[in-house]
C-alpha positions in Angstrom: 5.0 -10.8 -14.2 3.7 -8.7 -11.3 0.2 -7.7 -12.1 -3.2 -8.9 -13.0 -5.0 -8.6 -16.3 -8.3 -8.4 -14.9 -6.9 -5.8 -12.5 -5.5 -4.1 -15.8 -8.8 -4.0 -17.5 -10.7 -2.3 -14.6 -8.0 0.2 -14.1 -8.6 1.4 -18.2 -12.1 1.4 -17.9 -13.0 2.4 -14.0 -10.6 5.2 -13.4 -8.8 6.0 -16.7 -5.6 7.0 -17.8 -5.4 10.3 -15.6 -6.6 8.7 -12.1 -4.1 7.3 -9.3 -6.0 4.3 -7.7 -5.4 3.1 -4.3 -3.8 0.5 -6.3 -1.2 2.3 -7.8 -0.7 4.1 -4.3 -0.3 0.7 -2.8 2.0 -0.5 -5.3 4.2 2.9 -5.3 5.1 2.0 -1.6 5.9 -1.3 -2.4 8.0 -0.6 -5.6 11.8 -0.6 -5.1 14.1 1.7 -6.1 14.9 1.4 -10.0 18.5 2.1 -11.7 19.9 2.5 -14.9 21.3 -1.1 -15.4 19.7 -3.5 -17.4 20.0 -7.0 -19.0 18.7 -5.6 -22.8 19.1 -9.9 -23.9 15.6 -10.0 -22.1 13.9 -7.3 -23.9 11.1 -7.4 -26.7 9.5 -5.3 -28.6 10.6 -1.7 -27.5 13.6 -1.4 -30.4 11.3 1.3 -32.3 10.4 3.0 -29.2 14.5 3.1 -28.6 15.4 4.9 -31.4 12.2 7.3 -31.5 13.1 8.5 -28.4 17.6 8.3 -29.0 17.0 10.7 -32.2 14.6 13.1 -30.4 16.6 13.6 -27.6 20.3 13.9 -29.5 17.9 15.9 -32.4 19.2 19.8 -31.6 15.6 21.4 -33.6 14.2 20.0 -29.9 15.8 22.6 -27.8 14.1 25.7 -26.8 15.2 29.0 -26.3 16.7 27.5 -23.3 19.4 25.2 -22.9 16.7 22.6 -21.2 14.2 20.3 -22.8 11.8 17.5 -21.0 10.8 14.9 -22.5 7.7 13.2 -20.5 7.1 9.6 -21.2 3.3 8.3 -20.6 1.8 5.1 -20.3 0.1 3.1 -17.7 1.8 0.9 -15.4 3.0 -2.2 -16.0 3.8 -1.0 -20.0 7.5 -1.2 -20.0 8.2 3.1 -19.5 11.2 2.3 -16.7 12.8 -0.7 -19.0 12.8 1.2 -22.5 14.3 4.7 -20.7 16.8 2.1 -19.1 17.7 1.0 -23.0 17.7 4.5 -23.9 19.5 5.7 -21.1 22.2 2.9 -21.8 22.9 3.1 -25.6 26.1 4.0 -26.7 25.1 7.1 -29.1 23.5 8.8 -25.5 26.4 7.8 -23.6 29.0 10.0 -26.5 27.1 12.5 -26.5 26.0 13.4 -23.0 29.0 14.3 -21.0 26.9 13.6 -17.5 24.1 11.3 -17.5 22.2 11.2 -14.2 19.4 8.0 -13.1 17.0 9.2 -10.0 14.0 7.1 -9.1 11.8 9.7 -7.4 7.6 7.6 -6.9 5.3 9.5 -5.0 7.2 11.8 -2.6 8.4 14.1 -4.9 11.1 15.9 -1.9 12.9 19.0 -3.8 15.6 19.3 -1.2 16.3 15.3 -1.2 16.1 15.4 -5.2 18.4 18.3 -5.7 21.1 16.4 -2.7 20.8 13.3 -4.6 21.5 15.1 -8.1 24.6 17.2 -6.9 25.6 13.7 -5.3 25.6 12.0 -8.9 27.5 14.6 -10.6 30.5 15.1 -7.9 30.2 11.3 -8.4 31.0 11.9 -12.3 33.5 14.7 -11.7 34.9 15.4 -8.7 36.2 13.4 -5.6 33.8 13.8 -2.6 30.8 15.8 -2.6 31.4 19.3 -0.9 31.2 19.6 2.7 28.2 22.5 2.3 26.0 20.4 0.3 26.2 16.7 2.4 24.6 18.7 5.7 22.9 21.7 4.6 19.0 21.9 5.4 19.1 25.3 3.0 17.9 25.1 -0.1 19.5 28.3 -1.8 23.0 26.7 -0.9 21.9 23.4 -2.2 20.7 25.0 -5.6 23.8 27.2 -6.2 26.2 24.1 -5.5 24.0 22.1 -8.0 23.6 25.3 -10.5 27.2 25.8 -10.4 28.2 21.9 -11.0 25.9 21.6 -14.0 27.3 25.1 -15.7 28.3 24.4 -19.1 27.8 20.4 -18.7 25.8 18.4 -21.6 23.7 16.2 -19.0 20.9 13.8 -19.2 18.9 13.8 -16.2 16.5 10.8 -16.2 13.0 11.5 -13.1 11.7 7.5 -13.0 8.2 6.7 -11.4 7.1 10.8 -11.3 3.9 11.3 -9.7 4.0 15.1 -8.8 1.3 17.5 -10.0 2.1 20.4 -7.8 4.1 22.8 -10.4 5.7 24.9 -7.3 7.8 21.7 -6.1 9.1 20.9 -9.6 9.6 25.1 -10.8 11.8 25.0 -7.4 13.5 21.6 -8.7 14.1 22.8 -12.0 15.5 26.3 -11.3 19.0 24.6 -10.5 19.7 22.8 -13.7 19.1 25.7 -16.3 23.1 26.0 -15.9 23.1 22.8 -17.9 24.9 22.8 -21.7 22.9 23.3 -24.7 20.9 20.1 -25.8 20.7 18.8 -22.2 17.9 17.0 -21.6 15.7 15.4 -19.2 13.2 12.2 -19.1 10.4 12.2 -17.0 8.3 8.9 -16.9 5.2 8.6 -15.2 1.4 7.3 -15.3 -0.3 10.3 -15.2 -0.4 12.6 -18.4 -1.5 15.1 -16.6 2.1 15.1 -15.2 3.8 15.1 -18.5 2.0 18.0 -19.4 3.0 19.6 -16.2 6.9 19.0 -16.4 7.0 19.0 -20.2 8.4 21.2 -22.9 8.9 18.4 -25.6 5.6 16.7 -27.1 4.5 13.6 -24.5 5.9 10.2 -25.6 3.0 8.0 -24.9 4.0 4.0 -25.0 2.0 1.6 -26.6 1.0 -2.0 -25.7 3.1 -4.8 -26.9 2.0 -6.7 -29.6 1.4 -10.6 -29.3 4.1 -12.0 -30.8 6.3 -9.7 -28.7 4.6 -10.5 -25.7 4.6 -14.2 -26.2 8.2 -13.9 -27.0 8.7 -12.4 -23.7 6.5 -14.6 -21.6 8.5 -17.8 -23.3 12.0 -16.2 -22.7 10.7 -16.4 -18.8 8.8 -19.4 -19.1 10.6 -22.1 -20.6 13.8 -23.6 -20.5 16.6 -21.1 -22.9 13.1 -20.3 -24.5 12.6 -22.9 -26.1 8.9 -23.9 -26.1 9.0 -26.5 -28.7 8.9 -29.9 -26.5 6.0 -28.7 -25.0 2.8 -28.1 -27.9 0.6 -28.2 -24.8 2.4 -25.9 -22.9 3.1 -23.5 -25.8 -0.7 -23.4 -26.4 -1.8 -22.6 -22.5 0.8 -20.0 -22.9 -0.3 -17.7 -25.5 -3.6 -18.1 -24.4 -2.4 -16.8 -21.2 -0.8 -14.1 -23.0 -4.1 -12.7 -24.8 -5.7 -12.3 -21.9 -2.1 -9.9 -20.9 -3.7 -7.8 -23.8 0.0 -6.0 -24.1 1.2 -5.3 -20.8 4.3 -7.2 -20.1 4.4 -6.9 -16.4 1.0 -8.4 -15.9 0.3 -11.2 -14.1 
């Protein structure tokens, strides 16, 4: 449980969902790199969201004229965008459908060259024994993009860009160009707190993530607060816990 319910409420009321506050920026710098690994036994209340997104990614009718479609998942900090995307990324249907899956944590600094190199490294680890010597040392963006474009050519891939803040269309377009050679049905999933970022990067209608229900919040809280998630032996603490959950207002990562 990471952020105060009071702070989250003030964020909603004062700066609104499109703005980036100083608190948010501090949190970005302190946030550790995310990965695709998840313990789904501790996840509550996102099954319906997961099913909807999996179907969106597998639906061939969502493809535009190019081979690549982008789905932004948008929601305020603490709602569980990364957790939801981890569930989708590790779903058996997704694993079977996409020849290649890549997970990259982006955060505040949208560095096109760094992202391109990291994407090359992920693709190489899946299909080749080593990264090409040129890609590992060059700072020539054209060479990097040519290398990545060749590696992705014809492969249906799923690329996750987690925690994106970039609002510069030129940076996004520079990185995106090398991804366009992927096979038909390739997808990019972008998680972001800022719906303007989603509109900038997205081709598909953004998926706006809502708060958890009080019941799901309670199940999550109980699983962490009580041994084996069983609160029956502590009715007084259970009552206090439910009052705390009400103050979280559906945000699973508040504290």
